[in-house]
N, C-alpha and C positions, 0 to 999 in steps of 0.2 A: 181043214183045221183052222180054227180061229184062236188067236193068241189070247192068253190071259193078260188083262190090263193091270199094270202096276200103277196104282192110283196115288200120285204124289200129294194130292189135296187131302186124302183121308189119312195117309201116313203123317203128313205135316201136322194135321190137327191133333193126332195122337201124341206126337213128340212134343208139340208146343204145350199140351196139357201137362206133360211131365216136367217140362222146363218151368212152367208157372209154379208148380209145387216146390221145385228147388229154389226158385227166386223168393217165394214166400218164406221158406225156411231161412234163407239168408237175411231177409228183412227182420226176422225175429232176433237175429244176432247183430242187428244194427247196420247191415250192409245192403244197399240197394244197387244191384248190378246196373252199370251205366255204359252206354255206347255213344261215342261222339262221331258224327258223320260230317265230313267236309265235302262240299260240292262247289266246283269252280265252273262257271259258265252257265249256258242256258239250253243245253241239249235236252230236248223233251223226254227222251227215253231215260236219261240219267235222273232227271227230276222225278219221274215216276218211280224209278227204283229206290231213290232216297226216301220218298214219301212212304213207300211200302215198308221199307226197313224200319223207319221211325214208328209207324203205326203198329208193326208187329212187336216191336220192343215194348211199347206202352201196354198193348193187350196182354203181354206175358208178364206184366208187373215189373218191368224194368224201366229205368230212366233213360231218356235219349237227349242228346244235344245235337243241334244242327247248325252248321255255319255255312252260309251261302255267299260266294264271292262273284263279282263281275268277271266276265271272261278275260278282261285285260288287266286283272289284278297283278301287282308286283309279286312274283313268287316269294320274295322275302316276307311278305305279310303272312302267307300260308305257312311258311317254315316257322315263323314266330308263334303262330297259333298251335302248330303241332308240338312245339317245345313246351308251351303252357299246358297242353293236355297231357303230355308225357309226365309232367311234374305234379299233376293234380291227382292225389290218391283216391278221389271219389270217382274218377274215370277209369274204367277197367278195359275198355276196348276203343280203338281208334280206327276209322275207316276213311280213306280218301277215295271218292267215287271216280272211277276211270271211265272213259278216257279224259285226260287233262288237255287244256289248250296247248298248241304247238310250242309256245314259248316256255313251257315247263319241261324240266328233266324228270320224267315220271319215275325213273329208277331212283333218283336222288330223293324224291319225295317219299317213296315207299321205305327207303332206307332210314329216313329221318324218324319214322315211327318207332317207338321203343319195341323191341322184340316181344316183351312181356305184354304188350297191348295190341300187337299186330294180329287182330282176330281174323283178318283175311288170309293170313299165312303166307304173305308175299315177301317178307323181309328175308334177306340172304341167310341169316342165322336160322330162321325157321325152315327155309327151303333145305338147308344143309341137314338140319335135324331130321326132316322127313326122309331125306336120301339115306341117312344112316339107320333108319328104321325106328327112330325114337322121337316122333313129332311132338312139338309143343302145341302147335295149332295146325289143323289140317285145312287146306283151302276148301271153302264152303261147298262149291259145286261137287268136287270129287267126294267130299265127306257125305253129302246128300246121296250121291249115287251108291256109295257103299251101304248106307242105311237101307236104301231101296232093294238092293240085292239081298241083304240080310232078311228083310221083311218078306221077300218073295221066296225065301229058302232056296236060293240059287246055289248049287254046288260050286265052290271056288277052287278047292284043292285039285291041282292038275288040269284045270280048265284051260282051253285055248281061248285067249282073249285077243281081239283085234280092236285097237283104238284108232279111229280116223281123226287125226288132228294132233298137233304136237305143241300146243300153246303152253306157256308157263302156268296159266290159270287152270286149265283142265287136263290136257293131254299128258303132260309130263308127270304131274302129281298123281293122276289117275293110275298111270303105269306103276309108280312106286307103291301105291297102296295095294294094287292087285298082285304085284310081285311078293309083297309081304304076306299075302294069303296063299302063296305057292301056286299062283297061276303062271302059265306060259304066255308072255305078253309080246305082241307085235304092234309097233306104232307105225301107222301109214300117214302119208302127207301128200302135198301137191306134186311132189316129184316121184312118188311111188309108181312103179310100173305094174300094170294089170291089177288095179285095186280090187276088182271083183274076185280074182284068184285068192287074195288074202281074206276078204270078208266072208267068203263061202266056207272058210275053214273054221270060223269062229263059233265056239260055244256061247261066248258072250261078245256082243258087238256094241261098241260105244262110238257114237257119231257126234263129233264136236268140231265142225269146220265152218259153220255159218253159211252153208249153201243149201238153199231150199230143195228138199226132196231128192237129193243126190243119191241116196241109198234106196234102191228099189227092191222089190220082193225077190227078183231073180238073183240078187247079190247076197242073199241070206241063206244060211244053212237051215234046213228044216228043223224046227224045234229049238232054235237058238233063242237066247235072251237078248233083246235089242233095247239099248238105252239111248234115247235121243236127247242130246244136250242142246241141240240147236234151237234157235228161235228166230224165225224169219217172217216176212210178210209177203204174201202173194200179190200179184198185180191188182187183185180185187180187194186187197187190204186185210185179208184173213191171216191169222197167225198159223204158221206151220213149222215143222222141225226140219232137220237135215234128212230125215227118213220119210219116204213116201208111205205114209201110214196105211192107206187103203190096201196097197199091194203087200206091204210087209206083214200086216196082221194075219194074212192068209197063210203065211209060211212060218213065222216065228212061234215059239212056244210061249213067250211072254214079251211084252213091249210096254214102253212108257209113252203116253200121249203127249201132244203139244197143242194147246196148253194143258196144264193140270198134271204134269209129270215131274220132271227134274226141277223146274222153276220154283215151285213152292218150297221144296226141300232146301234149296240154296239159301234162302232167307232164314229158314228154320235152323240150319246149322251155323249161320252167323250168330244167331241168338245163343246157340249151344256153346260156341266158342267164347262169347262174351260172359256167359254165366260161369264157364270153367275158369276164366281169368279172375272173376270176382271170388270164386271159391278158393282159389290159390292164395288169396290175401289172408285167409284165416288158417292156412295149413302150416 
């Protein structure tokens, strides 16, 4: 058996086309959706992410602002800029690229963003709303995963789901979204005993730990849907996920590749959240 590939690039293009139509409709009403991105420091990966987010905004007919600060910038400068963006009615979404330099309190920075403009979904109020089952903004990567499961017609009600990774960015919100769809959810992590015992039970397996190829084919239930959120580089410099794709695709029923899987959908759902924030301005 060879798994069906869940193509994030193709789905992303389809969804972005829909978002562009919605953005055009807003422009006809005098509103141009706008995302402001703040980057602190010179981390190459972060710079690429920010560049891709800005380019995706503009291609979808949205406006983008980008503020780049030196790695030793006084945090007060960044907090002041966030306050300005919070007060600017033409800005609908604010994103601070993580990780921040060590002299920043990342939690305080995220909490400084207005919950109504927190398109990453990381503000405590938005996390609480998600926990209660009434999210204002869904964190972008889990949001993208849910869209991919929907596009692949993966049955969710009653499904056994195992999530490997408990981060605030992916693991925990992913669990909440799948619980809301009546899945039975297990979260595994670095202290879990006999990881393979859990992963072999999964109808849907989500890998989000940042360890290259740690999930191998013998850890997967035959026919399972495998979602690989990880993005790593091999010693040869090639991109790979947390799943050993070559062995996994011979066992799984459906699988996301790396690259070209969850990654494109993460940025797409950031655009979706920004657009949703802009549309709320006229409701």
